[in-house]
BALOBA-1460 file (C-alpha; in Angstrom, 3 decimals):
// residues 404
<rec num="1" residu="m" x="51.791" y="7.375" z="30.656"/>
<rec num="2" residu="v" x="55.118" y="5.953" z="31.809"/>
<rec num="3" residu="d" x="55.233" y="3.082" z="34.299"/>
<rec num="4" residu="t" x="56.212" y="4.167" z="37.820"/>
<rec num="5" residu="q" x="59.099" y="1.687" z="37.957"/>
<rec num="6" residu="l" x="60.435" y="3.054" z="34.690"/>
<rec num="7" residu="l" x="60.122" y="6.647" z="35.920"/>
<rec num="8" residu="a" x="62.406" y="5.764" z="38.815"/>
<rec num="9" residu="q" x="65.157" y="5.047" z="36.275"/>
<rec num="10" residu="v" x="65.051" y="8.489" z="34.644"/>
<rec num="11" residu="p" x="68.266" y="10.490" z="35.297"/>
<rec num="12" residu="a" x="68.025" y="13.712" z="37.301"/>
<rec num="13" residu="h" x="69.036" y="15.880" z="34.333"/>
<rec num="14" residu="v" x="65.942" y="14.837" z="32.347"/>
<rec num="15" residu="r" x="62.863" y="17.009" z="32.896"/>
<rec num="16" residu="a" x="59.536" y="15.304" z="33.613"/>
<rec num="17" residu="d" x="57.979" y="16.761" z="30.443"/>
<rec num="18" residu="q" x="60.753" y="15.178" z="28.350"/>
<rec num="19" residu="v" x="59.973" y="11.595" z="29.407"/>
<rec num="20" residu="f" x="58.063" y="9.449" z="26.921"/>
<rec num="21" residu="d" x="57.576" y="5.677" z="26.741"/>
<rec num="22" residu="y" x="59.109" y="4.202" z="23.570"/>
<rec num="23" residu="d" x="60.465" y="0.671" z="23.193"/>
<rec num="24" residu="y" x="63.453" y="0.626" z="20.829"/>
<rec num="25" residu="t" x="63.333" y="-3.134" z="20.318"/>
<rec num="26" residu="g" x="59.594" y="-3.491" z="19.643"/>
<rec num="27" residu="d" x="57.310" y="-0.529" z="20.195"/>
<rec num="28" residu="s" x="53.575" y="-1.213" z="20.107"/>
<rec num="29" residu="r" x="52.968" y="1.670" z="17.682"/>
<rec num="30" residu="i" x="55.131" y="-0.118" z="15.105"/>
<rec num="31" residu="l" x="54.069" y="-3.688" z="15.834"/>
<rec num="32" residu="s" x="50.348" y="-2.877" z="15.712"/>
<rec num="33" residu="r" x="50.759" y="-1.336" z="12.247"/>
<rec num="34" residu="q" x="53.486" y="-3.680" z="10.991"/>
<rec num="35" residu="d" x="54.984" y="-0.482" z="9.573"/>
<rec num="36" residu="m" x="58.120" y="1.215" z="10.900"/>
<rec num="37" residu="g" x="57.407" y="4.562" z="9.245"/>
<rec num="38" residu="l" x="53.773" y="4.847" z="10.302"/>
<rec num="39" residu="g" x="54.558" y="3.757" z="13.839"/>
<rec num="40" residu="l" x="57.327" y="6.319" z="14.201"/>
<rec num="41" residu="h" x="55.223" y="9.024" z="12.546"/>
<rec num="42" residu="e" x="52.795" y="8.585" z="15.434"/>
<rec num="43" residu="l" x="55.556" y="9.975" z="17.664"/>
<rec num="44" residu="h" x="55.479" y="13.206" z="15.653"/>
<rec num="45" residu="k" x="51.857" y="13.602" z="16.749"/>
<rec num="46" residu="t" x="52.103" y="12.487" z="20.367"/>
<rec num="47" residu="a" x="55.670" y="12.895" z="21.651"/>
<rec num="48" residu="p" x="58.092" y="15.791" z="22.104"/>
<rec num="49" residu="d" x="60.489" y="16.258" z="19.187"/>
<rec num="50" residu="v" x="63.229" y="15.142" z="21.566"/>
<rec num="51" residu="f" x="62.328" y="12.868" z="24.447"/>
<rec num="52" residu="y" x="63.870" y="10.440" z="26.914"/>
<rec num="53" residu="s" x="62.640" y="6.852" z="27.159"/>
<rec num="54" residu="p" x="63.619" y="4.901" z="30.282"/>
<rec num="55" residu="r" x="63.207" y="1.580" z="28.443"/>
<rec num="56" residu="n" x="66.068" y="-0.504" z="27.042"/>
<rec num="57" residu="g" x="68.563" y="0.921" z="29.502"/>
<rec num="58" residu="g" x="67.438" y="4.514" z="28.906"/>
<rec num="59" residu="f" x="68.058" y="6.700" z="25.866"/>
<rec num="60" residu="w" x="67.189" y="9.992" z="24.216"/>
<rec num="61" residu="m" x="65.213" y="9.916" z="20.981"/>
<rec num="62" residu="v" x="65.293" y="12.552" z="18.226"/>
<rec num="63" residu="t" x="62.335" y="12.445" z="15.810"/>
<rec num="64" residu="r" x="62.882" y="15.337" z="13.365"/>
<rec num="65" residu="l" x="65.074" y="15.279" z="10.282"/>
<rec num="66" residu="d" x="66.840" y="18.603" z="10.856"/>
<rec num="67" residu="m" x="67.647" y="17.675" z="14.455"/>
<rec num="68" residu="m" x="68.984" y="14.268" z="13.450"/>
<rec num="69" residu="s" x="71.180" y="15.884" z="10.813"/>
<rec num="70" residu="k" x="72.670" y="18.120" z="13.485"/>
<rec num="71" residu="v" x="73.352" y="15.240" z="15.888"/>
<rec num="72" residu="l" x="74.791" y="12.936" z="13.214"/>
<rec num="73" residu="s" x="77.134" y="15.669" z="11.984"/>
<rec num="74" residu="d" x="78.276" y="16.755" z="15.458"/>
<rec num="75" residu="t" x="81.193" y="14.487" z="16.227"/>
<rec num="76" residu="e" x="82.465" y="16.809" z="18.965"/>
<rec num="77" residu="h" x="79.595" y="15.848" z="21.281"/>
<rec num="78" residu="f" x="78.279" y="12.565" z="19.889"/>
<rec num="79" residu="s" x="80.383" y="9.458" z="19.327"/>
<rec num="80" residu="n" x="79.988" y="6.276" z="17.274"/>
<rec num="81" residu="r" x="81.870" y="4.291" z="19.899"/>
<rec num="82" residu="v" x="78.653" y="2.597" z="21.099"/>
<rec num="83" residu="l" x="75.939" y="1.876" z="18.538"/>
<rec num="84" residu="e" x="73.539" y="-0.468" z="20.298"/>
<rec num="85" residu="i" x="70.439" y="-0.090" z="22.471"/>
<rec num="86" residu="p" x="70.561" y="-1.404" z="25.167"/>
<rec num="87" residu="r" x="74.204" y="-0.404" z="25.150"/>
<rec num="88" residu="i" x="76.858" y="-3.038" z="24.772"/>
<rec num="89" residu="y" x="80.505" y="-2.368" z="25.493"/>
<rec num="90" residu="s" x="82.548" y="-4.742" z="23.375"/>
<rec num="91" residu="d" x="86.132" y="-4.902" z="22.176"/>
<rec num="92" residu="n" x="84.793" y="-6.018" z="18.789"/>
<rec num="93" residu="v" x="84.617" y="-2.791" z="16.815"/>
<rec num="94" residu="m" x="83.620" y="-2.090" z="13.226"/>
<rec num="95" residu="i" x="86.119" y="0.104" z="11.378"/>
<rec num="96" residu="p" x="85.482" y="2.806" z="10.288"/>
<rec num="97" residu="l" x="81.931" y="2.894" z="11.729"/>
<rec num="98" residu="n" x="82.939" y="2.862" z="15.406"/>
<rec num="99" residu="l" x="85.680" y="5.460" z="14.919"/>
<rec num="100" residu="d" x="85.112" y="9.214" z="15.207"/>
<rec num="101" residu="p" x="86.743" y="11.864" z="13.028"/>
<rec num="102" residu="p" x="89.534" y="12.370" z="12.277"/>
<rec num="103" residu="q" x="90.607" y="8.781" z="13.072"/>
<rec num="104" residu="h" x="87.933" y="7.237" z="10.844"/>
<rec num="105" residu="l" x="88.749" y="9.117" z="7.622"/>
<rec num="106" residu="p" x="91.791" y="7.145" z="6.346"/>
<rec num="107" residu="f" x="89.877" y="3.877" z="6.803"/>
<rec num="108" residu="r" x="86.741" y="5.310" z="5.214"/>
<rec num="109" residu="m" x="88.808" y="6.328" z="2.192"/>
<rec num="110" residu="v" x="90.045" y="2.737" z="1.879"/>
<rec num="111" residu="l" x="86.465" y="1.534" z="1.457"/>
<rec num="112" residu="m" x="85.452" y="4.454" z="-0.742"/>
<rec num="113" residu="r" x="88.054" y="3.380" z="-3.285"/>
<rec num="114" residu="h" x="86.068" y="0.175" z="-3.773"/>
<rec num="115" residu="f" x="82.493" y="1.489" z="-3.434"/>
<rec num="116" residu="g" x="82.624" y="4.680" z="-5.509"/>
<rec num="117" residu="p" x="80.313" y="5.353" z="-8.475"/>
<rec num="118" residu="a" x="82.862" y="4.264" z="-11.094"/>
<rec num="119" residu="q" x="83.529" y="0.948" z="-9.352"/>
<rec num="120" residu="i" x="79.825" y="0.189" z="-8.946"/>
<rec num="121" residu="r" x="78.969" y="1.150" z="-12.535"/>
<rec num="122" residu="a" x="81.531" y="-1.406" z="-13.690"/>
<rec num="123" residu="m" x="79.637" y="-4.034" z="-11.677"/>
<rec num="124" residu="e" x="76.245" y="-3.308" z="-13.276"/>
<rec num="125" residu="p" x="76.315" y="-6.099" z="-15.932"/>
<rec num="126" residu="g" x="77.058" y="-8.683" z="-13.254"/>
<rec num="127" residu="i" x="74.407" y="-7.265" z="-10.920"/>
<rec num="128" residu="r" x="71.825" y="-7.409" z="-13.709"/>
<rec num="129" residu="e" x="72.821" y="-10.981" z="-14.512"/>
<rec num="130" residu="w" x="72.224" y="-11.990" z="-10.893"/>
<rec num="131" residu="a" x="68.815" y="-10.302" z="-10.849"/>
<rec num="132" residu="n" x="67.716" y="-12.278" z="-13.882"/>
<rec num="133" residu="r" x="69.204" y="-15.515" z="-12.589"/>
<rec num="134" residu="l" x="67.056" y="-15.277" z="-9.452"/>
<rec num="135" residu="i" x="63.954" y="-14.264" z="-11.378"/>
<rec num="136" residu="d" x="64.550" y="-17.309" z="-13.623"/>
<rec num="137" residu="e" x="64.347" y="-19.507" z="-10.526"/>
<rec num="138" residu="v" x="60.878" y="-18.303" z="-9.474"/>
<rec num="139" residu="i" x="59.074" y="-16.940" z="-12.535"/>
<rec num="140" residu="d" x="57.549" y="-20.211" z="-13.763"/>
<rec num="141" residu="r" x="56.276" y="-21.106" z="-10.284"/>
<rec num="142" residu="g" x="54.031" y="-18.040" z="-10.194"/>
<rec num="143" residu="e" x="54.915" y="-17.341" z="-6.594"/>
<rec num="144" residu="c" x="57.790" y="-16.931" z="-4.165"/>
<rec num="145" residu="e" x="58.677" y="-15.955" z="-0.630"/>
<rec num="146" residu="f" x="60.331" y="-12.757" z="-1.736"/>
<rec num="147" residu="g" x="62.193" y="-11.893" z="1.464"/>
<rec num="148" residu="e" x="64.783" y="-14.670" z="1.309"/>
<rec num="149" residu="e" x="64.384" y="-16.151" z="-2.176"/>
<rec num="150" residu="v" x="64.928" y="-12.858" z="-3.995"/>
<rec num="151" residu="g" x="65.129" y="-9.852" z="-1.659"/>
<rec num="152" residu="a" x="68.023" y="-11.344" z="0.285"/>
<rec num="153" residu="a" x="69.416" y="-13.755" z="-2.293"/>
<rec num="154" residu="f" x="70.001" y="-10.953" z="-4.802"/>
<rec num="155" residu="p" x="72.089" y="-8.359" z="-2.906"/>
<rec num="156" residu="v" x="73.699" y="-10.925" z="-0.616"/>
<rec num="157" residu="s" x="74.857" y="-13.055" z="-3.560"/>
<rec num="158" residu="v" x="76.233" y="-9.968" z="-5.300"/>
<rec num="159" residu="f" x="78.040" y="-8.959" z="-2.126"/>
<rec num="160" residu="m" x="79.419" y="-12.414" z="-1.358"/>
<rec num="161" residu="q" x="80.892" y="-12.572" z="-4.853"/>
<rec num="162" residu="l" x="82.324" y="-9.076" z="-4.428"/>
<rec num="163" residu="v" x="84.200" y="-9.960" z="-1.246"/>
<rec num="164" residu="g" x="85.128" y="-13.482" z="-2.325"/>
<rec num="165" residu="w" x="82.932" y="-15.695" z="-0.125"/>
<rec num="166" residu="p" x="81.490" y="-18.996" z="-1.428"/>
<rec num="167" residu="l" x="77.762" y="-18.893" z="-2.144"/>
<rec num="168" residu="e" x="77.355" y="-22.309" z="-0.483"/>
<rec num="169" residu="r" x="77.540" y="-20.484" z="2.857"/>
<rec num="170" residu="f" x="74.657" y="-18.138" z="2.012"/>
<rec num="171" residu="e" x="72.123" y="-19.701" z="4.393"/>
<rec num="172" residu="e" x="74.692" y="-20.054" z="7.178"/>
<rec num="173" residu="f" x="75.718" y="-16.398" z="6.944"/>
<rec num="174" residu="r" x="72.102" y="-15.168" z="6.757"/>
<rec num="175" residu="a" x="71.259" y="-17.134" z="9.900"/>
<rec num="176" residu="i" x="74.165" y="-15.476" z="11.711"/>
<rec num="177" residu="v" x="73.006" y="-12.011" z="10.636"/>
<rec num="178" residu="h" x="69.444" y="-12.756" z="11.734"/>
<rec num="179" residu="e" x="70.768" y="-13.764" z="15.136"/>
<rec num="180" residu="f" x="72.924" y="-10.641" z="15.386"/>
<rec num="181" residu="f" x="69.946" y="-8.349" z="14.769"/>
<rec num="182" residu="r" x="67.449" y="-10.291" z="16.890"/>
<rec num="183" residu="p" x="65.754" y="-7.576" z="19.012"/>
<rec num="184" residu="d" x="65.648" y="-9.654" z="22.196"/>
<rec num="185" residu="i" x="69.242" y="-10.901" z="22.056"/>
<rec num="186" residu="v" x="71.109" y="-10.363" z="25.329"/>
<rec num="187" residu="a" x="74.457" y="-8.592" z="25.458"/>
<rec num="188" residu="a" x="76.566" y="-11.699" z="26.123"/>
<rec num="189" residu="d" x="75.002" y="-13.568" z="23.194"/>
<rec num="190" residu="r" x="75.450" y="-10.622" z="20.853"/>
<rec num="191" residu="v" x="79.146" y="-10.494" z="21.719"/>
<rec num="192" residu="k" x="79.390" y="-14.221" z="20.947"/>
<rec num="193" residu="v" x="77.849" y="-13.590" z="17.518"/>
<rec num="194" residu="q" x="80.319" y="-10.744" z="16.966"/>
<rec num="195" residu="e" x="83.182" y="-13.122" z="17.716"/>
<rec num="196" residu="q" x="81.700" y="-15.750" z="15.387"/>
<rec num="197" residu="i" x="81.572" y="-13.209" z="12.550"/>
<rec num="198" residu="i" x="85.122" y="-12.048" z="13.180"/>
<rec num="199" residu="g" x="86.228" y="-15.685" z="13.127"/>
<rec num="200" residu="i" x="84.665" y="-16.144" z="9.677"/>
<rec num="201" residu="v" x="86.214" y="-12.910" z="8.421"/>
<rec num="202" residu="a" x="89.635" y="-13.966" z="9.731"/>
<rec num="203" residu="e" x="89.302" y="-17.310" z="7.934"/>
<rec num="204" residu="y" x="88.858" y="-15.622" z="4.558"/>
<rec num="205" residu="f" x="91.569" y="-13.033" z="5.040"/>
<rec num="206" residu="e" x="94.009" y="-15.846" z="5.839"/>
<rec num="207" residu="l" x="92.853" y="-17.725" z="2.742"/>
<rec num="208" residu="r" x="93.459" y="-14.675" z="0.546"/>
<rec num="209" residu="r" x="96.952" y="-14.189" z="1.902"/>
<rec num="210" residu="t" x="97.940" y="-17.457" z="0.240"/>
<rec num="211" residu="q" x="95.341" y="-17.563" z="-2.547"/>
<rec num="212" residu="p" x="94.775" y="-13.971" z="-3.694"/>
<rec num="213" residu="g" x="92.120" y="-13.205" z="-6.259"/>
<rec num="214" residu="d" x="90.201" y="-10.289" z="-7.739"/>
<rec num="215" residu="d" x="87.873" y="-10.030" z="-4.739"/>
<rec num="216" residu="l" x="87.580" y="-7.244" z="-2.172"/>
<rec num="217" residu="f" x="89.305" y="-9.155" z="0.632"/>
<rec num="218" residu="s" x="92.352" y="-9.721" z="-1.587"/>
<rec num="219" residu="k" x="92.388" y="-6.011" z="-2.445"/>
<rec num="220" residu="l" x="92.064" y="-4.954" z="1.190"/>
<rec num="221" residu="l" x="95.191" y="-6.959" z="2.012"/>
<rec num="222" residu="q" x="97.074" y="-4.621" z="-0.343"/>
<rec num="223" residu="e" x="95.556" y="-1.394" z="1.002"/>
<rec num="224" residu="e" x="97.451" y="1.132" z="3.084"/>
<rec num="225" residu="v" x="96.575" y="3.770" z="5.674"/>
<rec num="226" residu="r" x="99.067" y="6.485" z="6.587"/>
<rec num="227" residu="g" x="101.747" y="4.777" z="4.506"/>
<rec num="228" residu="r" x="101.445" y="1.322" z="6.053"/>
<rec num="229" residu="k" x="99.501" y="-1.869" z="5.406"/>
<rec num="230" residu="l" x="96.338" y="-2.515" z="7.389"/>
<rec num="231" residu="t" x="96.988" y="-4.585" z="10.509"/>
<rec num="232" residu="t" x="95.317" y="-7.938" z="11.034"/>
<rec num="233" residu="d" x="93.019" y="-6.471" z="13.697"/>
<rec num="234" residu="e" x="92.059" y="-3.605" z="11.384"/>
<rec num="235" residu="l" x="91.282" y="-6.003" z="8.552"/>
<rec num="236" residu="h" x="89.118" y="-8.143" z="10.817"/>
<rec num="237" residu="s" x="87.291" y="-5.061" z="12.067"/>
<rec num="238" residu="i" x="86.594" y="-3.821" z="8.522"/>
<rec num="239" residu="g" x="85.465" y="-7.317" z="7.569"/>
<rec num="240" residu="f" x="83.097" y="-7.395" z="10.553"/>
<rec num="241" residu="l" x="81.441" y="-4.214" z="9.294"/>
<rec num="242" residu="l" x="81.239" y="-5.549" z="5.729"/>
<rec num="243" residu="f" x="79.623" y="-8.766" z="6.942"/>
<rec num="244" residu="i" x="76.893" y="-6.923" z="8.866"/>
<rec num="245" residu="a" x="76.237" y="-4.259" z="6.240"/>
<rec num="246" residu="g" x="76.515" y="-6.439" z="3.155"/>
<rec num="247" residu="l" x="74.373" y="-9.353" z="4.291"/>
<rec num="248" residu="d" x="71.324" y="-7.570" z="5.690"/>
<rec num="249" residu="t" x="70.508" y="-3.926" z="4.997"/>
<rec num="250" residu="v" x="69.796" y="-3.905" z="1.238"/>
<rec num="251" residu="a" x="67.913" y="-7.186" z="1.590"/>
<rec num="252" residu="n" x="65.635" y="-5.639" z="4.206"/>
<rec num="253" residu="t" x="65.021" y="-2.464" z="2.214"/>
<rec num="254" residu="l" x="64.070" y="-4.523" z="-0.844"/>
<rec num="255" residu="g" x="61.617" y="-6.485" z="1.282"/>
<rec num="256" residu="f" x="59.748" y="-3.357" z="2.331"/>
<rec num="257" residu="a" x="59.881" y="-1.883" z="-1.183"/>
<rec num="258" residu="f" x="58.460" y="-4.964" z="-2.911"/>
<rec num="259" residu="n" x="55.861" y="-5.604" z="-0.209"/>
<rec num="260" residu="n" x="54.602" y="-2.088" z="-0.906"/>
<rec num="261" residu="l" x="54.852" y="-2.405" z="-4.698"/>
<rec num="262" residu="a" x="52.876" y="-5.667" z="-4.617"/>
<rec num="263" residu="q" x="49.919" y="-3.725" z="-3.230"/>
<rec num="264" residu="r" x="50.094" y="-0.948" z="-5.861"/>
<rec num="265" residu="p" x="49.081" y="-2.230" z="-9.321"/>
<rec num="266" residu="d" x="49.003" y="1.338" z="-10.665"/>
<rec num="267" residu="v" x="52.660" y="1.827" z="-9.760"/>
<rec num="268" residu="q" x="53.561" y="-1.565" z="-11.236"/>
<rec num="269" residu="e" x="51.949" y="-0.579" z="-14.535"/>
<rec num="270" residu="r" x="53.756" y="2.740" z="-14.487"/>
<rec num="271" residu="l" x="57.192" y="1.274" z="-13.835"/>
<rec num="272" residu="h" x="56.692" y="-1.395" z="-16.495"/>
<rec num="273" residu="a" x="55.690" y="1.249" z="-19.062"/>
<rec num="274" residu="n" x="58.184" y="3.895" z="-17.929"/>
<rec num="275" residu="p" x="61.380" y="2.332" z="-16.522"/>
<rec num="276" residu="g" x="62.871" y="5.818" z="-16.262"/>
<rec num="277" residu="d" x="60.625" y="6.398" z="-13.228"/>
<rec num="278" residu="i" x="62.267" y="3.598" z="-11.277"/>
<rec num="279" residu="t" x="65.017" y="5.815" z="-9.849"/>
<rec num="280" residu="s" x="62.354" y="8.041" z="-8.306"/>
<rec num="281" residu="f" x="60.508" y="4.935" z="-7.069"/>
<rec num="282" residu="v" x="63.684" y="3.783" z="-5.331"/>
<rec num="283" residu="e" x="64.188" y="7.149" z="-3.620"/>
<rec num="284" residu="e" x="60.572" y="7.266" z="-2.456"/>
<rec num="285" residu="s" x="60.943" y="3.726" z="-1.114"/>
<rec num="286" residu="l" x="64.054" y="4.782" z="0.783"/>
<rec num="287" residu="r" x="62.154" y="7.740" z="2.246"/>
<rec num="288" residu="r" x="59.000" y="5.849" z="3.159"/>
<rec num="289" residu="f" x="60.659" y="2.618" z="4.258"/>
<rec num="290" residu="s" x="63.971" y="3.557" z="5.843"/>
<rec num="291" residu="i" x="65.052" y="0.759" z="8.168"/>
<rec num="292" residu="v" x="67.862" y="1.960" z="10.468"/>
<rec num="293" residu="q" x="67.703" y="3.506" z="13.924"/>
<rec num="294" residu="q" x="71.127" y="5.016" z="14.602"/>
<rec num="295" residu="p" x="72.354" y="5.352" z="18.192"/>
<rec num="296" residu="r" x="75.141" y="7.616" z="19.357"/>
<rec num="297" residu="i" x="76.740" y="8.008" z="22.775"/>
<rec num="298" residu="v" x="77.327" y="11.449" z="24.274"/>
<rec num="299" residu="k" x="81.035" y="12.085" z="24.795"/>
<rec num="300" residu="k" x="80.835" y="15.727" z="25.883"/>
<rec num="301" residu="d" x="78.032" y="17.466" z="27.816"/>
<rec num="302" residu="v" x="75.924" y="19.725" z="25.637"/>
<rec num="303" residu="e" x="72.576" y="21.498" z="25.751"/>
<rec num="304" residu="m" x="70.687" y="21.128" z="22.484"/>
<rec num="305" residu="f" x="67.022" y="21.278" z="21.469"/>
<rec num="306" residu="g" x="66.151" y="22.224" z="25.053"/>
<rec num="307" residu="a" x="67.644" y="18.991" z="26.412"/>
<rec num="308" residu="q" x="70.663" y="18.400" z="28.612"/>
<rec num="309" residu="f" x="72.716" y="15.625" z="27.026"/>
<rec num="310" residu="k" x="75.228" y="14.259" z="29.525"/>
<rec num="311" residu="v" x="78.351" y="12.160" z="28.972"/>
<rec num="312" residu="e" x="77.444" y="8.473" z="28.522"/>
<rec num="313" residu="d" x="73.812" y="9.230" z="27.633"/>
<rec num="314" residu="m" x="72.605" y="7.274" z="24.614"/>
<rec num="315" residu="i" x="70.773" y="9.143" z="21.857"/>
<rec num="316" residu="v" x="68.875" y="7.591" z="18.935"/>
<rec num="317" residu="c" x="68.327" y="9.134" z="15.511"/>
<rec num="318" residu="s" x="65.563" y="7.023" z="13.978"/>
<rec num="319" residu="l" x="66.066" y="7.450" z="10.234"/>
<rec num="320" residu="p" x="62.570" y="6.173" z="9.316"/>
<rec num="321" residu="a" x="61.093" y="8.987" z="11.407"/>
<rec num="322" residu="a" x="63.183" y="11.486" z="9.431"/>
<rec num="323" residu="g" x="61.605" y="10.430" z="6.154"/>
<rec num="324" residu="m" x="58.146" y="10.665" z="7.745"/>
<rec num="325" residu="d" x="58.710" y="14.183" z="9.097"/>
<rec num="326" residu="e" x="55.789" y="16.226" z="7.743"/>
<rec num="327" residu="r" x="57.780" y="19.432" z="8.212"/>
<rec num="328" residu="v" x="59.988" y="18.419" z="5.283"/>
<rec num="329" residu="n" x="57.816" y="15.898" z="3.391"/>
<rec num="330" residu="t" x="54.195" y="16.909" z="2.924"/>
<rec num="331" residu="s" x="51.688" y="14.070" z="3.540"/>
<rec num="332" residu="p" x="54.496" y="11.668" z="4.421"/>
<rec num="333" residu="e" x="52.152" y="8.667" z="4.763"/>
<rec num="334" residu="t" x="51.433" y="8.899" z="1.022"/>
<rec num="335" residu="f" x="53.742" y="6.946" z="-1.279"/>
<rec num="336" residu="d" x="54.330" y="9.391" z="-4.141"/>
<rec num="337" residu="v" x="56.758" y="8.570" z="-6.947"/>
<rec num="338" residu="d" x="56.387" y="12.175" z="-8.169"/>
<rec num="339" residu="r" x="57.096" y="13.751" z="-4.774"/>
<rec num="340" residu="e" x="58.821" y="17.101" z="-5.163"/>
<rec num="341" residu="g" x="61.589" y="18.169" z="-2.809"/>
<rec num="342" residu="r" x="61.810" y="14.703" z="-1.303"/>
<rec num="343" residu="k" x="64.077" y="14.541" z="1.742"/>
<rec num="344" residu="h" x="65.374" y="11.519" z="3.621"/>
<rec num="345" residu="i" x="68.523" y="10.331" z="5.338"/>
<rec num="346" residu="a" x="68.089" y="6.601" z="4.769"/>
<rec num="347" residu="f" x="71.873" y="6.269" z="4.445"/>
<rec num="348" residu="s" x="72.499" y="8.638" z="7.371"/>
<rec num="349" residu="t" x="74.307" y="11.938" z="6.943"/>
<rec num="350" residu="g" x="77.520" y="13.621" z="8.007"/>
<rec num="351" residu="p" x="80.934" y="11.932" z="8.203"/>
<rec num="352" residu="h" x="79.412" y="8.462" z="8.624"/>
<rec num="353" residu="t" x="77.128" y="8.515" z="5.594"/>
<rec num="354" residu="c" x="76.897" y="4.908" z="4.368"/>
<rec num="355" residu="v" x="79.855" y="4.063" z="2.122"/>
<rec num="356" residu="g" x="77.753" y="1.500" z="0.275"/>
<rec num="357" residu="n" x="74.878" y="3.810" z="-0.627"/>
<rec num="358" residu="f" x="75.682" y="3.884" z="-4.354"/>
<rec num="359" residu="l" x="75.820" y="0.086" z="-4.503"/>
<rec num="360" residu="a" x="72.531" y="-0.162" z="-2.588"/>
<rec num="361" residu="r" x="70.745" y="2.262" z="-4.900"/>
<rec num="362" residu="t" x="72.128" y="0.467" z="-7.956"/>
<rec num="363" residu="e" x="71.001" y="-2.952" z="-6.716"/>
<rec num="364" residu="m" x="67.520" y="-1.675" z="-5.902"/>
<rec num="365" residu="r" x="67.131" y="0.036" z="-9.267"/>
<rec num="366" residu="i" x="68.311" y="-2.954" z="-11.275"/>
<rec num="367" residu="l" x="66.132" y="-5.470" z="-9.442"/>
<rec num="368" residu="v" x="63.023" y="-3.296" z="-9.896"/>
<rec num="369" residu="e" x="63.894" y="-2.782" z="-13.574"/>
<rec num="370" residu="e" x="64.280" y="-6.491" z="-14.280"/>
<rec num="371" residu="w" x="61.371" y="-7.641" z="-12.099"/>
<rec num="372" residu="t" x="58.830" y="-5.171" z="-13.537"/>
<rec num="373" residu="r" x="60.050" y="-5.972" z="-17.056"/>
<rec num="374" residu="r" x="59.569" y="-9.716" z="-16.611"/>
<rec num="375" residu="i" x="56.806" y="-9.846" z="-13.981"/>
<rec num="376" residu="p" x="54.878" y="-6.640" z="-14.625"/>
<rec num="377" residu="r" x="51.840" y="-7.616" z="-12.526"/>
<rec num="378" residu="f" x="52.102" y="-9.315" z="-9.152"/>
<rec num="379" residu="r" x="50.397" y="-9.181" z="-5.784"/>
<rec num="380" residu="r" x="50.738" y="-10.236" z="-2.204"/>
<rec num="381" residu="k" x="49.355" y="-13.729" z="-1.645"/>
<rec num="382" residu="p" x="45.951" y="-13.538" z="0.099"/>
<rec num="383" residu="g" x="46.078" y="-14.473" z="3.759"/>
<rec num="384" residu="a" x="49.864" y="-14.167" z="3.971"/>
<rec num="385" residu="e" x="50.793" y="-11.281" z="6.222"/>
<rec num="386" residu="p" x="54.477" y="-10.338" z="6.536"/>
<rec num="387" residu="q" x="55.839" y="-9.891" z="10.051"/>
<rec num="388" residu="i" x="58.049" y="-7.005" z="11.061"/>
<rec num="389" residu="r" x="61.284" y="-7.122" z="13.035"/>
<rec num="390" residu="t" x="62.204" y="-3.854" z="14.709"/>
<rec num="391" residu="g" x="65.228" y="-2.674" z="16.684"/>
<rec num="392" residu="g" x="68.397" y="-1.274" z="15.180"/>
<rec num="393" residu="v" x="67.598" y="-2.511" z="11.664"/>
<rec num="394" residu="a" x="63.999" y="-3.249" z="10.663"/>
<rec num="395" residu="a" x="63.040" y="-6.170" z="8.435"/>
<rec num="396" residu="l" x="60.003" y="-7.987" z="7.069"/>
<rec num="397" residu="s" x="59.745" y="-11.765" z="6.956"/>
<rec num="398" residu="d" x="57.370" y="-14.068" z="5.073"/>
<rec num="399" residu="i" x="56.691" y="-11.777" z="2.099"/>
<rec num="400" residu="r" x="54.659" y="-14.105" z="-0.118"/>
<rec num="401" residu="l" x="54.077" y="-12.826" z="-3.639"/>
<rec num="402" residu="e" x="52.186" y="-14.386" z="-6.553"/>
<rec num="403" residu="w" x="51.504" y="-13.638" z="-10.205"/>
<rec num="404" residu="d" x="49.612" y="-15.178" z="-13.123"/>
């Protein structure tokens, strides 16, 4: 049942049977379960495959993997220009994420040159060293708050070293990212955080102009698109994207993965005895615990899936719901390392597939390898319940683990 006041906000082109009440920033189905996937899977049972929610400024929601794949690949009708619910129009863009094809491709290729498989494989010894350094810090204590002490500290430290940022600013930068993704943040405050991030990015690009090094920011200053150097605005925009993506998403995925693993002693034993299964564990974690809800804005009227999408409508592809789609993953609630034909789009799909997906997978695999080798048996601390943050990027906080 949708509130009468909300119904009054439904556009005329939306049929009554397509209206469904879903709160993008904190839906009760998710909060009551403290589980993004399970909460969204409830929509598969109770909501139309494509529905319109009048909450959060109004938006369409797509809940099936094949439909999301079609929307995310259709850049003729759906644009990346606006990526936030409720929508925010800001001059602070993230290149190449906010650009549509073909404009985005030259900039995407710039990043791909630094995040390809060969480049990431060369980083593996350093990534493994960082994993063990952080495990060293907690192993003798017999407990830790995994979310920040390891889950965030590991990939964020790796990333900050990659781009050339001092680790002393770790806590400052994490606080900024937390504020950026706060579900209840108002538009004006989010724009202020965007400007704060761009100011930090600008500071380090200016530093690297006079003090170049072997870091990513120094390398980006030498990159070219269409035969010319990147402009200052383009560099700041790329840096804005790197800040948001590098300081939050892998950390959050690791939080969900280890919170789950802590409750599965059989899987812990298996991964300790058979490290070769860890790659499959990572992929199942990405399927079961995807974290990103991806908005698009309609740039050209189109009828699709029985719905009339009009220019300026917002549409959300909730990637966790894709992994929980029982039409492509049998018994999706079950965490199954041996799952056959596993399908997910945790890193999106189409022309905006996450550039950093190989780095993310590598970081997850290495941390699980080193943790299960050195701490083969661990559990969630009794009485300590993690709390979920929903919205555009889901996260868990207060993940308290212990071991003997």
